[in-house]
N, C-alpha and C positions, 0 to 999 in steps of 0.2 A: 572484349574482360582482362582488364591487369588482374592477375592468378594472382600475382608475389600479395597487392595490397590486401586482398582475400585472406591469403596466408598468415600474411604478418597479426591482420583482426583474428583470426583464428587462435592465432598463439599470447599474442592477446590479452584473449576472453579466457585462454586456456591457464595462464599467467593465474591472473585472475582470480579465479575457482580452484584453482591448485593454492595459490599462500592464504583463501578466508577455507577450504575444508583442514587446510593443515596447520589453521589454527596460528600460522608466524607470521601473520601481522594482521589488524581491523580493518576491516570491509573498504572503508574511505581510502586507506594507504593503500589497500589491496586494485583499487580502484586506478586509483591516482599514477602507480608504478604499471599497468596495466598502458592505462594511458601516453604512458610516457615513452612506454617499447614502443607502440605503429607511430608515436610521432616520427620518434628517431631512425628506425628503418624506414619511412616511406617519403621523407619531407626535407629537404635541401635542409643543412642548421638556421641560412638567415628566414627560408619561408616560419621553419619551424617556432623562430623567435616570435617570429614577427605575428600569426594566428595564434602563442598562445600569446602572446597581450593585448589581442583583440581582443580573447574569451570573457577576461573581465571587466565586461561592460556595464549597463544598468541590465540588462535582464538577467544576469548574473548574480547582480547585488538585490534588483525583488525578488528573485527564488531566494534566496539566500536568509533572506528579511522574512518572508513569512513563515520560513520555517522554523527560522530561531520561533516568531512570535505564537504562532499553531503547536508546537511542541512543547516552551512557555505560558498557554493556556490548559494545553493535555493536564499537563505536571500539574496545574494550579488547583485545578478540579477534580483531582484524587479524593477530598476532604467528602464532597458529596457521595460520596458509593452508599453511604446506610443510607441518604434522600432517596434517592434513585430506583433502591430493594422499595424503599414500604413504596414509591408513588407506582412501579411496580408491578406487583406482586394486588394493588386495587386493581388493578386492568382483568387479573386472572392468572390464569395458571400458565394453560401455554404460551399466551400473550408473555406473561416473563420470564417465562424458563427461557425461551427466545431472547427479549427484548433487552434482559439486562448486559447478556453479551453483546448485542445488535449496538444498544445505546453507548458502553461503556467504547464500542468501537468504531466510535466516530469523535472517540479523541485520541488519536495516536500513541503511539511512546513505546520504547522497547519490548517485552515482552509482558503489552498491555493485559492479554488473554492469559495471566499470571491473576492479577487483579478483577476483574469479571468473573474470573474462577471463585476466588474467595466471596463474592457477593452473593453473586449465584444456588453459588453450592446449600447458599439456608433455606433458600425451594428446593431443592435440589434431594436434599434430605429427607426434607420434609414427606414427599411427594414417595421418596425409595428407589425413584431416577437408578434406569444401566450406568454401574460407574463408567460404562464401557459408550453409553447414550449422552450420558452428565459430556463424557472427552471431545465426544464430538460437535456436539448441539455447541459449549463454550468455540470451541476453534473453530468452528466454520462460523459461525456467526457473528462471529468477531469479523470475522475478513471480506463479509458480505460488499462493506462500498469504497474497496481500493480504487475503483476505476471513475468513479466519482463523486467523495466528497471531498468537498475544494483542503480540509486541513489536510488530506494524502499526502505524501511525500511523491508519492510516483502519479499520482494529476497533478499536482504546482509542476513538477517536473518533466511529462508530456506537456506543457501549456509551456515551456521554453524551449523543447525539444522538436516541439510542432510550428512553434512561433503564430501557438492562437491563446488566445483568452483561456481562462480559465472556468467560462461558463461558455463558451465553443467545445472545451474540452468535452463536460462532460453531457452535452446535445448530440453528441459522437456515441459514446464509451455508456451508453445508460444501459440499451442491451443487455451487457456483460452485470451489469450487478445484477439485473432483475430475472436474467437466468441462472445464479447463484444462489439468492433470494426465494425461489419456487423449488432449484434442488432440493434446499436446505428445508424448505416448510414441508414440502414431502416425507422430507427422513425422520421426524418427530411426530416420537409417537400420542397415543391419548394420555393425556394426566390428569389424575383423579384434585377434584374442587380441595382446595384448604383454609383453613378460617381467614377470616372476612379481616385481616392483622392491616392491609392498608392504607396510606392514606392520599388519593386521591391531588391535593394540595403539593404533598412533597414532588413533585413532575416538575416546579415553579422551578427544581433545581437548575434541568434543558435551559433555562433560557439564551446563556449564550450561542448553545448550540445554533441557535433560533436562529440568531439578531448575525452571524459569521453569514449562517445559510442566506438571511438575506442581501444584506453588504455586500456576499458576494459575488450577488450580480447588477448592482449598483456602483461600486468601489473600485480600482485596482485592489490585489488579492491584499499584498500586505497592508494598506491603509482599513481595509475592511477587520482583516483578521485583530490588527493592535487597536481598533479602536473601540474591541469588541472586550480584550484584555486590556485594556486600560477602566471599562465596565462594570467588569467583572470584579478587577480587584477594587476599584471603592462602591460599589455596593455590597461585598460579602462585607469590609472595612479585612479587607488581607493586613496584615502588620508584613512592614517589609523586613525583617528576618525571613518569613512564607515565601513573597515574591521575591525575594534577592534565590533561596532556597531553589525556587519553581523557574525560576530565570537560570542559573545555573546548571540544572538539569540541563531545560531546552536548548544552549548553546553547548548541543553536545560536540568536543571534536571530528568527530569519526563520523557525523552525519556530515558535520560542515563542510569537508574533507569529499565525500561522496561526490555533494553537490558539487564541486567545484574540479573533479577532477571526470564526473559525469561529463557536464559543457565544455570541459579543453575537449575528455572524446570528442565530443559528439562535433567540434570545430575541425579537429581531425579526421572525422572521416568527413564532411560535407570538403574541404578543402581536397583532401584526396581525389573526391569523386566518386570513394565506391556506391556511397548512395543509390547514386544514379547509373552505375552498369548494374546492381542489383537489383535494381527494380528493371535494369531492363530485362537481365538472363532471368529469372524468377516473375516476371509478368505472366510467362502462359501455368506461373502452381504460383502466383498469390498471394488466395486464401491459404490454401499449406502452407508456403511460407511464416507466414504474416501469423498463423496462430503457433504453429512447432517452435519456430524458433526464439518465444518469451518462453513458450511453454520449459522447454530444457535451458535457457537460461535458468528460470526460475527452480527447476527440478533443483538442477546443480545446487546454485546458492542459498535457498532456501529465506530470501529478502525479497520483502513483499517492492520492493520499486527499484531491484537490481535489474529486469528483464527490464525496464522503460530506460535504464541510464544505458544498459547492450547490449536492447533487440532494436530499439525503437529510432537510433541515429544510422544505422543501417539500413534500414526497413524504410525508412523516411517515405522513397517515393512511393511505398506503396498501401502508406495509412491516410488514402481519400477517405473522406465518411466514415459511413461504421466501417472498414475495416479494424479502424485502432476500437472497439470494441469487438473484434476477434483477438487483439492482441491481449489486451488486455483479459478477456473469459483464455487465452491457453495458459497464460501469466498468474494468473490467479489458480488455477490447474493444476503446473506445475508448481507456483511454493506449497499448494495446500499437502500434496506430497510429499516434498522433500521433509527428510527425516534430520535436516539442516537445520528446519525450521523454528527460529528457540520460542514461541508461540505452541508451536506443537510438543513439542519440549515439555514442555515448563505443566502445559493441559494435561498431558500426561503422567507428567509424578503428581501434581494435584492431587484427582482425582485417579492418583497407583493406578497407572491403568498401561498394562505392554503398551508405548506405537504399533505391532502388527494387529494388536486385539483391534487396532483403529482403524486398520486398513481396511477393511469389508462394506464397513458404513462409509467410509470415505469414496469408495470404487461407484459404490450404488446410486449416491451425490452426484459423482461427473457422468454416469453416465447416462444423466437426468439431465443436467447442466448441458453437454453437446447437443444433441439433438435440438435443446432449446433455444439454444443460442443460436446455431444450424436455419431454427425456422425464422428467429422473428430478422435474423438477416435477408434471410428467403423472400421473408414480407413487403419488408423494409428496401 
């Protein structure tokens, strides 16, 4: 194994983490800087140019297009929050307590836990839920989908890195979501009944999420999300002003830089053969490496798809079958524990709960999640 390449990879990731935590650069630009550092120190100039230019291909275009469409749809649907609340309450207090953040979690957006907190707190206040539990439930259930939902950046990025369709990725990562959901459900206390204030018909406002789920199994993801976005704009009679604002928020330069930097970084790693060297070296410790590397990166960055961008390319040779689920489980645990995770900070601030008061609840959930994912992968 060429340890120089491994050293440069560690140095590049360290640079990214340092820039993010010091807030000297946004995540996208930090990833681009780290990728450039790795490429410039491990590839000859002519090879560096060739690999960089070759990275700007159809795969990158499809990933970028899918992300713009998904983020635009997420921002457009924010106006349906009150209807989602009324529909969820009709299903019962416990279902609503976890269903509201879980449903809003299907709409990936920066700091989205704040959106679900403002909607769900109407119910949490009525049932006098402990503020620590409010923070945990809102924060945890918003993020159970990161390994399986086709709108999530991590799933889209994993599809590109693994050279697999989104459907294929989900077929390998679903145990991670199941383990997270069971762990989260076990932590929800009994909730007293509230007056029947809900309107079940308001759940119809969730139809775009159902449509994108169906179409993603039938069509290429950018087309599936694009058609859903078009249908939503037409059916909801969205004004051009509202649509342009959602599109502006969806076309986030920082996210675009993360995608470009991640895929270029991935190309550099493949070109140097680091992924093959690590697969051979870590082979006997494969499950431990696949779980722990995304966990450490998630903990360090607090970004839900940074662990996919930084850990999946070098671990590519170890991510066969359900090992991808183990990698997502490690990444999920890392980002959930990270004090740099914006959703953690926003949830805690909204419910006026110190982060330290929430960690015991997170730890208990994780102590359930880890054995569950291990059991599921053993059975599978």
